[in-house]
C-alpha positions as CSV (number, residue, x, y, z in Angstrom):
1,M,11.8,-9.7,7.8
2,S,9.4,-8.7,5.0
3,I,7.2,-9.7,2.3
4,S,8.9,-11.9,-0.4
5,V,8.0,-9.7,-3.1
6,A,9.4,-12.2,-6.3
7,F,9.1,-9.6,-8.8
8,S,11.6,-10.0,-11.5
9,A,10.0,-12.1,-14.4
10,I,7.0,-13.2,-12.6
11,W,5.1,-9.8,-13.4
12,A,5.3,-11.5,-17.5
13,A,3.0,-14.0,-16.0
14,I,1.0,-11.9,-13.5
15,H,0.1,-9.4,-14.9
16,R,0.8,-10.2,-19.0
17,Q,-2.5,-8.4,-19.9
18,Q,-2.6,-5.8,-17.4
19,R,0.8,-4.2,-18.8
20,V,0.0,-0.8,-19.9
21,P,2.4,0.6,-22.2
22,R,4.0,3.9,-21.8
23,V,2.1,6.6,-23.9
24,P,2.3,10.2,-23.2
25,T,0.0,11.7,-21.2
26,P,0.1,14.9,-21.4
27,E,-2.4,15.6,-18.3
28,L,0.0,14.2,-15.7
29,K,2.8,16.4,-14.2
30,P,6.3,14.9,-12.9
31,T,5.8,15.1,-9.0
32,F,8.9,13.0,-7.8
33,S,11.9,11.2,-8.5
34,T,14.6,9.2,-6.8
35,A,16.9,6.0,-7.0
36,V,16.5,2.9,-5.4
37,N,18.8,2.1,-2.5
38,T,19.9,-0.9,-1.1
39,W,18.4,-0.3,2.4
40,Q,15.0,-0.1,0.4
41,C,15.3,-3.6,-0.5
42,D,14.0,-6.6,0.7
43,E,15.6,-10.2,1.2
44,N,14.8,-10.8,-2.5
45,D,16.4,-7.5,-3.2
46,H,13.8,-6.0,-5.1
47,L,12.3,-2.8,-3.3
48,N,9.7,-3.4,-0.6
49,V,6.5,-2.4,-0.7
50,Q,6.6,0.2,1.9
51,F,8.4,2.8,-0.5
52,Y,5.9,2.4,-3.5
53,T,3.7,4.2,-0.6
54,E,6.2,6.7,0.3
55,F,6.9,7.9,-3.3
56,G,3.4,8.5,-3.6
57,H,3.1,10.4,-0.3
58,E,5.7,12.6,-1.5
59,A,4.5,13.3,-4.8
60,S,1.3,14.1,-3.1
61,A,2.7,17.0,-1.5
62,H,4.2,17.9,-4.6
63,L,1.3,17.6,-6.4
64,L,-0.6,19.3,-4.0
65,A,2.1,22.7,-4.2
66,N,1.8,22.3,-8.2
67,L,-1.9,23.1,-7.4
68,G,-1.4,26.4,-5.3
69,L,-1.2,24.5,-1.8
70,G,2.3,23.1,-0.7
71,P,3.2,22.8,3.1
72,R,3.3,26.4,3.8
73,A,0.4,27.7,1.6
74,Q,-1.3,24.9,4.1
75,R,0.1,26.5,7.4
76,A,-0.7,30.1,6.3
77,A,-4.2,29.2,5.7
78,G,-4.3,27.2,9.0
79,L,-5.4,24.1,7.0
80,A,-4.7,20.7,8.3
81,V,-4.8,18.2,5.4
82,T,-4.2,14.4,5.8
83,A,-4.6,11.3,3.8
84,A,-7.5,8.8,4.2
85,D,-6.4,6.0,2.5
86,D,-4.1,4.7,-0.2
87,H,-4.4,2.3,-2.8
88,V,-1.7,1.0,-4.6
89,R,-1.4,-1.5,-7.6
90,Y,2.4,-3.7,-8.0
91,L,3.3,-4.2,-11.5
92,R,6.8,-4.3,-12.1
93,E,9.8,-4.6,-9.8
94,F,12.4,-2.0,-8.8
95,R,15.8,-3.2,-8.2
96,V,18.6,-1.5,-6.3
97,I,20.1,2.0,-8.0
98,D,16.8,1.8,-10.3
99,A,15.6,5.5,-11.4
100,V,12.0,6.4,-10.2
101,E,9.8,8.6,-11.7
102,V,6.2,10.0,-10.9
103,H,3.5,11.5,-12.5
104,S,0.6,12.9,-11.1
105,A,-3.0,14.3,-11.3
106,P,-6.1,14.9,-9.9
107,V,-9.1,12.5,-10.9
108,E,-11.6,13.7,-8.3
109,V,-11.9,17.1,-6.3
110,G,-14.8,17.5,-3.6
111,E,-15.6,20.4,-1.7
112,R,-13.2,18.8,0.9
113,H,-11.4,16.0,-0.4
114,L,-9.1,15.3,-3.6
115,V,-8.4,11.9,-4.9
116,A,-5.0,11.8,-6.5
117,Y,-3.3,9.6,-9.4
118,H,0.1,8.8,-8.9
119,E,1.9,6.5,-11.8
120,I,5.3,5.1,-10.9
121,R,7.5,4.3,-13.9
122,N,11.1,3.2,-14.5
123,P,12.2,5.8,-17.4
124,A,14.4,3.3,-18.7
125,E,11.8,0.9,-19.3
126,A,8.5,0.9,-21.0
127,G,5.1,0.4,-19.0
128,I,4.2,1.6,-15.7
129,A,5.4,-0.2,-12.5
130,A,2.8,0.8,-10.2
131,T,0.1,3.1,-9.3
132,V,-1.0,4.8,-6.3
133,R,-4.8,6.4,-5.7
134,R,-4.9,8.2,-2.6
135,R,-8.3,10.0,-1.3
136,I,-6.3,13.3,0.6
137,V,-9.0,15.0,3.0
138,C,-8.8,18.8,4.7
139,D,-10.8,20.0,7.7
140,R,-12.1,23.1,6.1
141,P,-13.5,23.5,2.6
142,W,-10.7,24.0,0.2
143,P,-9.6,27.4,-0.9
144,A,-11.5,28.6,-4.3
145,A,-8.3,29.2,-6.3
146,F,-6.8,25.9,-5.4
147,R,-10.1,24.1,-6.4
148,A,-10.3,25.6,-9.5
149,R,-6.9,24.7,-10.4
150,A,-7.3,21.3,-8.9
151,E,-10.2,20.9,-11.3
152,A,-8.7,22.3,-14.4
153,A,-5.9,19.3,-13.9
154,R,-8.2,17.2,-13.3
155,M,-8.0,13.5,-15.5
156,T,-9.9,10.4,-15.7
157,L,-8.3,7.8,-13.3
158,P,-7.2,5.4,-16.0
159,E,-8.6,1.6,-16.0
160,A,-5.4,0.2,-15.0
161,A,-5.5,2.0,-11.7
162,K,-9.0,1.0,-10.8
163,P,-9.3,-1.2,-8.0
164,R,-9.5,-5.2,-9.1
165,S,-9.2,-7.5,-6.0
166,V,-9.7,-5.1,-3.0
167,G,-12.5,-2.6,-1.8
168,T,-15.4,-4.9,-1.5
169,L,-14.6,-5.9,2.2
170,T,-16.4,-3.8,4.5
171,L,-13.7,-3.5,7.6
172,P,-15.1,-3.0,11.1
173,D,-13.7,-0.2,13.6
174,L,-12.9,-3.4,15.5
175,T,-11.0,-2.4,19.3
176,L,-8.0,-4.2,20.2
177,D,-9.8,-6.1,22.9
178,A,-12.6,-7.6,20.2
179,A,-9.8,-8.4,17.7
180,P,-9.1,-12.1,18.7
181,A,-13.0,-13.0,18.5
182,T,-12.7,-12.5,14.5
183,G,-10.0,-14.8,14.4
184,L,-7.0,-12.1,13.9
185,I,-3.8,-12.9,15.4
186,D,-0.8,-10.3,16.7
187,V,1.7,-10.3,13.7
188,G,3.5,-7.3,15.3
189,R,4.1,-5.2,18.7
190,T,6.6,-2.1,18.6
191,V,6.9,1.1,19.2
192,I,6.9,4.5,17.0
193,T,10.0,6.1,17.1
194,P,10.3,9.7,16.5
195,D,11.8,9.3,12.7
196,E,9.0,7.4,11.8
197,C,6.9,10.2,12.2
198,D,6.2,13.2,10.1
199,E,7.0,17.2,10.8
200,R,4.0,17.2,12.5
201,G,4.9,14.6,14.7
202,E,2.5,11.7,13.2
203,F,3.1,8.4,12.2
204,L,4.2,8.2,7.8
205,P,2.2,6.2,5.7
206,R,5.0,4.3,4.4
207,H,5.9,2.6,8.2
208,Q,2.2,1.4,8.4
209,F,3.0,-0.4,5.0
210,G,5.8,-1.3,6.8
211,R,4.5,-3.0,10.0
212,Y,2.1,-4.8,7.8
213,S,4.9,-6.1,5.6
214,D,7.4,-6.7,8.7
215,G,4.1,-9.1,10.0
216,A,3.5,-11.3,7.0
217,P,6.2,-14.1,7.6
218,V,4.0,-14.4,10.6
219,L,0.6,-15.1,8.9
220,W,1.8,-17.2,6.4
221,N,3.4,-19.2,9.3
222,H,0.1,-19.2,11.0
223,L,-2.1,-20.4,7.7
224,G,0.3,-23.5,7.9
225,F,3.1,-22.7,5.3
226,D,6.6,-22.4,6.5
227,R,8.2,-19.4,5.2
228,S,11.3,-21.0,5.8
229,A,10.6,-24.5,3.8
230,M,9.2,-22.3,1.0
231,Q,12.5,-20.7,0.7
232,E,14.6,-23.6,0.4
233,R,11.7,-25.1,-2.3
234,Q,12.2,-21.4,-4.1
235,E,8.6,-20.5,-3.4
236,G,8.1,-17.2,-3.1
237,S,5.0,-15.0,-2.6
238,V,3.8,-12.0,-4.2
239,V,1.5,-9.3,-3.3
240,V,-0.4,-7.6,-6.1
241,E,-2.4,-5.3,-4.6
242,M,-3.4,-3.2,-1.1
243,L,-5.4,-0.9,0.0
244,N,-5.2,1.1,3.6
245,H,-7.9,3.3,5.2
246,Y,-6.4,5.5,7.8
247,R,-8.2,6.0,10.8
248,R,-6.9,7.7,14.0
249,P,-3.4,9.5,13.6
250,L,-0.8,8.1,15.7
251,R,2.6,10.0,17.4
252,A,5.9,9.3,18.5
253,G,6.0,7.0,21.6
254,D,2.9,5.8,21.1
255,L,2.7,1.7,21.2
256,V,1.4,-0.5,17.9
257,V,0.0,-3.6,18.0
258,V,-0.6,-5.2,14.4
259,K,-3.5,-8.0,13.9
260,S,-3.6,-9.9,10.6
261,G,-5.9,-12.8,9.5
262,L,-7.3,-14.2,6.4
263,A,-10.8,-12.8,5.0
264,A,-11.1,-14.7,1.6
265,F,-9.2,-17.1,-0.7
266,T,-9.6,-18.9,-3.9
267,S,-7.2,-21.8,-5.0
268,K,-4.6,-19.0,-6.0
269,V,-5.2,-15.9,-4.0
270,L,-5.1,-15.2,-0.7
271,I,-6.9,-11.7,0.8
272,F,-5.5,-10.9,3.8
273,T,-6.3,-8.1,6.0
274,H,-4.5,-6.0,8.8
275,F,-5.1,-4.3,11.6
276,L,-3.2,-1.4,13.5
277,F,-4.2,-0.5,16.9
278,E,-2.7,2.0,19.4
279,A,-2.1,-0.6,22.1
280,E,-2.8,1.5,25.3
281,T,-6.5,2.5,24.3
282,G,-7.1,-0.4,21.9
283,T,-8.6,2.3,19.3
284,L,-7.9,1.2,15.7
285,A,-5.6,3.5,13.5
286,A,-5.4,1.5,10.3
287,C,-6.8,-1.0,8.4
288,A,-6.1,-2.8,5.2
289,E,-6.7,-5.4,2.8
290,A,-3.7,-7.0,0.7
291,V,-3.9,-9.4,-2.3
292,G,-1.1,-12.5,-2.2
293,M,-0.2,-15.1,-4.2
294,K,2.0,-18.0,-3.6
295,F,4.9,-17.9,-6.7
296,D,6.9,-20.9,-8.0
297,Q,10.1,-19.1,-8.5
298,K,11.8,-21.9,-10.4
299,A,8.7,-22.0,-13.3
300,R,8.0,-18.4,-13.2
301,K,4.1,-19.1,-12.2
302,I,1.5,-18.6,-9.5
303,M,0.9,-22.0,-7.7
304,A,-2.7,-23.8,-7.1
305,F,-3.1,-24.3,-3.6
306,S,-3.6,-28.0,-2.8
307,P,-7.1,-29.3,-1.5
308,E,-5.1,-29.6,2.1
309,D,-4.2,-26.3,1.8
310,Q,-7.9,-25.0,1.0
311,A,-9.1,-26.5,3.8
312,R,-6.3,-25.5,6.4
313,L,-7.3,-21.9,4.7
314,A,-11.0,-22.4,5.6
315,R,-10.5,-23.3,9.3
316,A,-8.4,-20.1,9.3
317,K,-11.1,-17.7,7.5
318,L,-11.8,-14.9,9.8
319,R,-15.3,-13.9,11.4
320,L,-15.5,-10.5,10.6
């Protein structure tokens, strides 16, 4: 199961004022390209949210290499470079066989960190399909030559890529035992497999987003929205923004528990939180905020929550 990301013409309604024309941006450099496969799409025949994270992940590696610090150079220098957080805005859909291009640039360079901006495009269409802003950290100061190149390539983060509805919550460093007291519920219990890990044996970001995606129907049901009944009525849900914080690495064989809940809501918007724990120790491995909405697929517009819905949602709000 996966989040019902009913993109298509809905983005004309959701992002009518947010669509960004495709204009030449010479500061951005090509860092990734592919095409969408059937196995990457969800029940709505749209690219699942986790793969936008994957595109940004691979583009980050190419961006660092373009700046002189690819994987081989990192190993030679004995550096440990990891992702600290990913902010993703989903603006346009991708379907099967659509081409994907990512163009990237650094937007912030520090002594031991770099913030990368990735612009995900469908070259056959005008506009931007998604933006990814990734904060990358190093265990030691960046080499001087790398930092100089990164500073020279640095551009200003576009307004369209800045957080809109996430980033204001203070997500606590919960333990698994403390989570139930906040109102979080189980939405997934799984085991990390070797094919979900990178060359260092660490759990890939894409699969963290995938765990949230797979658990979303459980959360919607918990909040009183029968997902099967919604599908029959041609009502879907959309995710328009996510912010994930990588707290501690996970490895193949680790047991994972995902707990989720409702942090806030308005008459049309739900703010979800997801907490991903390593089950044996109960430590927090990652946590995220996600912005979701209910969507009328027939009328092609966002649906407001009824007074009854809102009363039920108020009772389900987390106590973080």
